[in-house]
N, C-alpha and C positions, 0 to 999 in steps of 0.2 A: 518566894518562888514565881515565877512567870508566866504573868494569866497574857494567853493569844486572844486577840481580838476574835470576836464572831460576825459571822462572813452578814454584810449589810443584806436584808431582806433585799428582794427586786421588784423592782416595783415597775407593773405593768404600764403596754403604755397607754391604756383606757386612765390607770389609774394615774399616769404623772401627766396626762391630758388632763383631770378633775382638779388636782391643785394648780396647777401656769392655763388652762387654759386662754381665765380672764386678763393674762397679763403677757400682750403680744411681744412685745419686748426680749424678755425674759426667754419664752418660745423658740424665739429666732437665732435668737445666743446657743442652746440648748441644742435645735437643728446642726447650728455651723459646730458646736462642740462635736456633734454627733459623724456628720461629715471628715472631720480633723483628723477623726480618732481612726475614721473607716482607712484615707491617705495614709496612714501610719502603720498598719497593719500587714506583715508580710508574715506569710503569702496575705494576699488579698483571700478572703472570709464570705464564700454564698450567702452563709448563714447568716453573719453581720450586717452585712446590707439588706437582707431579707427585712433582717432585727429593727433596727435604722427607717427600713420604707414603713415601719409601722407604727414608730415614734414618733416618726418625719408625719403621719396620715394623721392619725389621733391627734396630733398638737398643729396640726392645720397649713405643717409649711411646705411651700410647693414655689420655692423659689429655684431649681433647677440644679443645685449644686451634687445631690445627689444623684444626678447621671452621670457625675463622673469620677465616683468611688465604684460604677456597673462599669462603667468603660476599662476603669483598670482592673477587675474586675477578670474580662476578658481579652486584656490584653489588646486594647483596641484604642492606638494612640491614634488612627485617621477622626477618630469620633472624639479623641477626650478633648482634641484640639477645634471642633466645630462645636460642642458642646460648651464650651470655655469660653468661644468666642459672640456665641450667642448668651449666655448671663452672665459675662465679663459688667464690671462698675464700669462707666466712663473715664478715659482717660486724663485727673485734672494736667489742667496749661500752666503754666509759669508765664507770666505776661511778660515778664524782661524777655525773652525772648518770639513769644506770641504772633505768629504771622509771617517772621521772617524768613529766607532763603535759609537750604545747609550754609551757602558762605557767610552769610548773615551773620549767622549762629554763635560757628566760630568766629567771625572777625567780634560780634559782640561778648564771648564767651573770654575773648581773650582779653578785655579792658577789663576786668574783672583784676585780672595782675597789679596793678595800678593801685587797690585801696588797698585802705592802710590794716594791716596783720592786724588780723584774731576778729574781722568785720568780717561778717556771714559770706560777702563773695569773696573776699581772697580765700578765707577759708573754705569756698567751695573748691576754684580755683587751684588750691593745694591739694584737696582731696582727686583734682585730675591728673593734677601733673604726679602725685605722689604715685594713685596707683597705674597711670601709664595709659588712663585711657582718655582717646581721642573725643573731642567735644561733642562730631556728626562722626564716625567710623563708617566707614567703608563696607564694611557688612549688615552697619544697620543705619541705614540714615533718615530714620523716626526717631533720634536720639532726642530731637527737643523734648519728647514729648517724657524720657526717663529722666530732668532736671527736676520736676518735683518730686522725684522717686530719689534725686541722689542728694540730693536737697534734707533728706528725709535721716538719711546712712550720717549727714552732717550733725541734722541737728540734734539726735538721737544719742548719738556717736559710737552707731555699729558698725563693724569695719563690713569688708566683702567678701569673706566666705561664704562658704553655701549655708555654715549655721545661720551669721549671723544675719544670712540675711532671712532666712528663714523665722530666725527673732525679730526681725525689723519690723515683719508683716504682722508676725500675732500682736509684738508692742503696739501695732497700728491698729488693730482692729478693737484691742483695749480703750486705746487710748480713746478711739471714736465711741466707746460704750458698742460698741457689735454694729453701730448703724452703716456704717462703713469699714471697704476696704478687706472683707471679704475673699474676692474673686479674688485679689493679688497673695492673700495667704496661700489661695487655692491652686493658685498659679505658682508661688513656690514649693512646692511642697507636691506639685507637679513636675516640678526639672529636678529638682533637687531631693526628694525623699524618694518617690516613683519613678523617676526615670523618664517619661511617656510626656513630658513639654518638650519643643524643639525652641529653643533662643540661638543667633543666631552667636557665635565665639563659646558657646556655653555645651 
């Protein structure tokens, strides 16, 4: 005879805070997970957003990510972009091309073709060529800031589909133990899952 699992009891915001309030890293991770679930809920739910707000307040989490879910609820693309810019983590910079002009970035990236097969640089070069990416595309002159992102695709082995990009961002959050990268995961969800973040060529 099959036994159906019993529903787990609901843990209130106050009860959750009593258990984890002395673990700030865990609180932050719980907050990020709740916001992720909000951005994956279709259609957006006012009741869910209000409930998550209660939990974030009880856990002492105020990093601004919750505002993205509120913007999604009211279909406010303009404010999503503004609020994401406000809370985004700084772009990583690849020292290999730091401070170079667009022309010099293209020339420096082209030199990767001369590296040995299976070296990181040559694999990055092949990644660009295989996917038809320009080193500095006309519609995204800040391509230099994407080189670290593209390197993560190469190192982690994730493809370039929408699903793969979301998976890569989630992997990065996990690899950093929730300390970094959540704004990139939020951006990927807003772009591919919610369809409310603009990006050139997508």
